[in-house]
N, C-alpha and C positions, 0 to 999 in steps of 0.2 A: 498652481504655478504662479498666478497673479500675486498670491500672498508672499511667496518667496521673492518675487521681483520687487515688491514693495519693501520688504525687509532689507534687501540689498541697497535699494535707493536710500533708505534711512541710514544704513551704515555708512554709505559714501557721504551723505550729508553731514553726519557727525564728524567723519574724518576731515572733510574740507573745512569744517567750522573750527577745527583745532589749528591755531596759528603756530608757526615755528617757535615763537616766544614761549607759548604754553608747553610745547614739546620739550624744549631745553630746560625749562623750569621744573617740570615734573621729573625729568631725568636727574638733574643735578641736586634736587632737594630730597631725593630718595637715598637709600643706603648703598645703592649699586656702585657709584663711582669710587667711593672710599674703600669698600670691600674689595673691589677689583684691583685697586691700586695696591692694597696690602698683599693680595695674591701675587701680583707682579713683583713686588719686593721680595716675597718669599722665593719665587722662581730665581731671581737674581742671586739671592744668598745661597740657595742650593747649588747654583752654578759655580759660585765662588768658593764654596765649602768653608763657611765661617764656623768657628767654634760656638757652642751653645752660649757661653757668656757674652762673647762679642756680638753674636746675633741679637741677643736681648738688648744690647745697647742701641743697635741700629733700629730695631723695632720701637724702642722707647722714644728716641728723639724724633723719628719719623711720625709717630702717632701724636706727639705733643704739638706739632705744627698746625694740623687742621683743627685740633681742639682749641688752640688759642684764637684761631680765626672765628670759631663758633662763639667763643666768649666775647670777642669784639663785636660780633653781629648781634648778640642778645645779652648785653651786660646786666639787664634787670633780672634775668633768670639763671645765667651761667657765670660762674666765678672763674676768672683767669687763674692759672697756676703760677703766673709771674708773682714773685713775692711769697709763694707758698712752698715751692720746691727749693731745695738747697742750692743757693747761688744763682737762682734764676731771677735776674734783675727786671724790675718793672720798666716798661718802655711804652711811650705813647705812639699810636699808629693812626694819625688823622687820615680819614678816607673821604673822598668826594662822593657825590651822589651817584656816580656811575658804577661804583663797586658793587658787584654781585657776589655776596659772601660764599655761597655754595661752591662757585668756581674758584674763588680765592683759596678756599680750604684745600682743594685738590692741588692747586698750584703750589701751595706751601708744602704739602706732602712731598711732591715730586722734587722740589728744591732741596729738601733735606735728604731724602732717600738717595738721590743720585750722587750726592757727595760722600755718602758713608759706605757705599759698596765699592768693590774693585771695578766691576764691569759697569761703569757709569752709563755706557751707551744702551745697555739693556733697559735701564729706567727711562732715559731721555727719549728713546724711540717710542716707548709706550706713552710717554707724556705727549709727544708730538702727535701721535695718532688720536689721542684723547682730545687734544686741542682742536684738531681738524674736524673731528666729529661734532664738537660743540659749535664750531663756526657754521657747519653745514645745517645745524638745527636752527640757524637764524639769529644767533646772538648778535646784537649791534656791535660794531667794531669798537666804539668808545667803551662800552661795557666790558667787552672782552679784554681790552688792553689794560683798563684801570683795575680790573679784578686780578689779572695775572700779576701785574706789578705789585699790587697790594699783597697778594699771597707770597710772592718772592721776598718781599721785605720782611714779612713775618718769619718765613723760612730761614732767612739769613740771620735773624735774631736768635732763632733756635740753634743754628749752627755755631754762632758765636758762644752760646751757652755750652754746647757740647765740647767746644775746643778747650774749655777750662776744667774738664772733669778728670784730668791726669791720665787719660787713655794714651795719648801720643807719647807722653814721657815714659809710660810703663812699657812701651815697645822696646826700650833699651835696658830695662831692668834685668837683673841676673836671673838666669833660668834655674829651674829646680834640679838639684843634684840628688839622685837617690841615695838613701842612707844604707849602711851595711847591716843594721840590726834586723832581727828576724821579723819584727812586727810591722815594719814600715813598708809603704807602697813601693812596688817595683814595676817597671814597664811590662806590659802584657803582650802576648802573641795576638796576631801574627806579625804586626808591624813593629812592636816594641817601641812605640812612639814616646817621646819625652812628655813629662807632665804639662798639661795645657793650662795656661794662665795662672801660674803660681802667685802672681802679684795682683790678682783681681780684687783683693780686699783693699787695695790702694786707690781704686776707682771711686769717685764721689757718688754716693747713692742719691737718688731722687728725694727720698723722704727719711730714710733711716738716719739716726743721729751719728752712727758709726757702723762700720762693717761688723764689729763684734758686739753690737747692741743686744742681739739675741743668740747668745752662745747656747747651743743645744746640749742635752745630756751627753756625756762622753760614751764612747763605745764600750762594750764589754772588755774587761782586761784581757790582754792577749795571753794565750796559753796553748800549748801543744799536747797536753795530756788528754787521752781519749775520754776521760770522764769530766773534763772541764766544760764550763759553760760556752766558752769561745769555740771549742772543738765541736760541740753539739750544734751550735748555730751554723757553723760551716757545713756540717753534715746535712742539716736541714736544707741548705741552699743546694747542695749536691743532689739530694733526693728530689727536690723540686725541679732541678734542671733535667734530671733523668726521667721525670714523669711523662707518661704518654697521654695525660689528660688533654684532650683536644681543645677544650675551652680555655684552659690555662695557657696553652701554647698560642692560641689565637690572640689572647689578651697581650701576651708578651710581645709578639711580633707587631701588633697594632700600635703599641706605645713605644716601640724601639727608639725611633727618632734619633738615630746615631749617624751624623754626617761623616763620621770617620770610618765607617765599615770598610775594611780592606779585604779584597778577594785575592786569593793566590791560585794561579794556574801555572804549574811548572815553575819557571824562573821569573814569571811575570806577576807583579803585584799592582793592583789598581783599586781606586776608591769607588765605592758605590754611593752615589750622591743621594742624600735623603734630607728630610726636613729636621729641624732641631726641636727639642721639647718646647721651647718658647714659641717657635713658629706654629707648632700644633695648637697651642692655646690662643694665639692670635687668630688662627683659622677658626677656632671654636667661637671666639668673640665675633667674628664676621658672620658665621652661621647663625649665631644667636640674634644678631642684629637683623638678619634677613627673616628669621623665624618670627621675631616680634614685630616685623615691619616697621622698624625704627626709622625716623627721618635722619637727615645728614648730621644734625647736631647731636642727637642722642647716640648715633653710631660713633661719632668722633669721641664722645665721652666713654663709651663702652670699650673701644679699642685702646684708648689712651690709658685708662685706669688699669686695664688688664696688663698692658705693656709696662707700666710703672711697677706693678706688683711683681711681675716676672723679673724685671731688671734688678730691683732691690732684693728679691729672693735669691737670685744668683750670687749677688755680692755677699749676702749673709751665709749662704751655703758654701761658697768657695773659701770664705774666711775659715770655716771649720775644717774643710777638706785638707787645707795645708797647715792646720794646727795639729790635728790628730794624725794626719798622713798614714792612715791605716791600710794595711795590706788588703788586696782584693780577694774575694773568695776563690777565684780561679788560681791565683798563685798559691794560696794556702792549701787548697785541696790537692793541687799537683805535688806539693812538697810533702804533705803529711797523710794523704788518703789514697789518691789515685793519680799517678803521674800522667796518665793519658786522658784524664777527664777534660772535656771541653764544655763550656756553658752553652745553653741554647742560643743566647745572644752573644755578640762579640763585646768583650769588656772595653769600655771607653778609656781613653788615656789620661786618667787622673785618679787621685786617691778615693777611697771607699766612703768615708763617713762625712757628712750625711748624704742621703740620696737626693740628687738634684731634681729628679722627677717628682719626688715626694714634696720637696720644699716649694718649687715653683707651681706645681699643679694645685696644691692646696691654696697657696696665696692667690692664684688667678681665680680659682673657683669661688673663693669667699668674696672676692671683689665682684665677680659676675652675679653672684647671688644677691649681694647688696643692691646692685643696679636693677636686676630683672626679676628677682624673687625666686621662690620655690613653692610648689614644683614648677619646673620649666622643662618641658619635653623637647628634645632636639635630636636630630640625626647627625652624627659626626661623620662627615664624608671627607675630612681633611686628608686622609691617607689614600684616597682612591687613585690619585695620579701617581702614587708610588707603588702601585700594584697590589694594594690591600683593599679590603671591603669597607663597609660602614658598620658603625655600632650606634645603638640608640640608648639614650639616658633620660631619666626623668628629673634629674637635678644636676647642677654643675658639680656639686660635692660628690655625687655618685661617680661621675667621670673621673674626678681627681683621685678618689679612693682606688679606682681600678688602675689608673696610671701609676700610683704608688706601689701597689702589690705586684704590678707587672714586672718590676725589677727583681723581685724575689723569684717569680716564675721563670724569668729569663736567666737566672744564675748570676746576676750582676751584683746584688746586695744582700748582706745579712739583714735580718729583720729589725735590729735596733736602728740601722741607718734609715729604714723606711718609717718606723714608728716615731723616732725622734725627729726625722725630717718633716713629718706631718705636723708635729707640734711647732717646729721652727717656722713652717709656712703659715700656720695659724697666727703666730705672733707678728710676723711681717705684715700680713693682711690687716690685722687689727690696728697696727700702727699706721699703716697707709690710710686706712679709712678714718682714723681719728685725727690725723694730722692735716689732711687736705679736704677741702670742700669744693665741689664742682657745681652744685645746683641749689636753688633756693626752695625747691619743693621735694616731696618724697617721690621716688620713682626716677626713671631716666630723665634727667635734666628738669624739664617742666611739663606740666600737664599738656597733652596734645602732641608730645614727641613721638608717641607710638601711634602710627597712622593706621586707620581702619579699626575694625572691631577685634 
């Protein structure tokens, strides 16, 4: 009993010895605040139902802001992306001695994220709770105010950069009009929605020289003859969709990530809100940051580079989608094989070739591997809040390969869209990694960025 009492006294002594300053520093210098902020952003985007390309834009600029604060905090080891990304102008940000950069990074994130979503209050309410929590931890008022003001200034610079990427102008561009020929994409059931973001190739990429820099291999020539290659590829999709393989079905549902899933009950149609493919990979970047116990600077790099790869991957992919404008398997199979066939997953509202999952998953995984290496074991719990389980992977590339093939299992894509999409994602990732430099040493940012053993 005496030994237990002494241990309790020792614990209390250690707790009392920890000043509020040490508490807020340990918290803010960890990966926790930035990972949580990105999760809050995902929640807001699921609420607002953003399309996958638009969601990638929101993630990209939001992730850029805290990384720029990290670069300003440690210029000897971290290279700013100002002057490296297309159109991102260099700007000086003088800071007084009261600025605490880990807090400024989160303030910068919230400044950008709040302006890019529809439901701004969902972000600002989380920001305000975060700020109050930091104050309760004992941060001096001068430090708090100087840090938030500094972060806001960086965030405003990123927002000014975002305002020049042609997104707002593209809102008034002409919508896609379906063609009458047999091989072209047509809206699919149950909602028969119009083609999403047909002008996404007009958005300025972060790193790509142009949207059509990496044009993938074209799809198999369209044909309706039963012995043609195209017919056989469609039949393979139908057979995969009809399969009762429990593992394949689990993989398909786990990587569905379709924010447009429409449910029909009688005369009522409503959307089932889900995460986007890019959101899934931002979630993986956060999980990886926690798994590796990265500090706030390395976490900002991990999420920012992942977001950049995803954003440019969508631009490259969408450029091809509306060039080839290929018919979806569901439409083809209903016309030429089985008029009652329904894919395991609901077909998203845009053309077939190439697979967006394949492109952006490959791009994101290659960037994450460059940062954190391989093997890298992690448990992907991103989909738990959407009613799904977890999946474990030993490398990021393994996860990306599963995400790519999931679209075949789900009856969403022909195999060429997946295979050529993987190649396209590889090219995007290689270009991103060759064009921009974020660190002066090998590994996440600089030695010491991974905390603990």
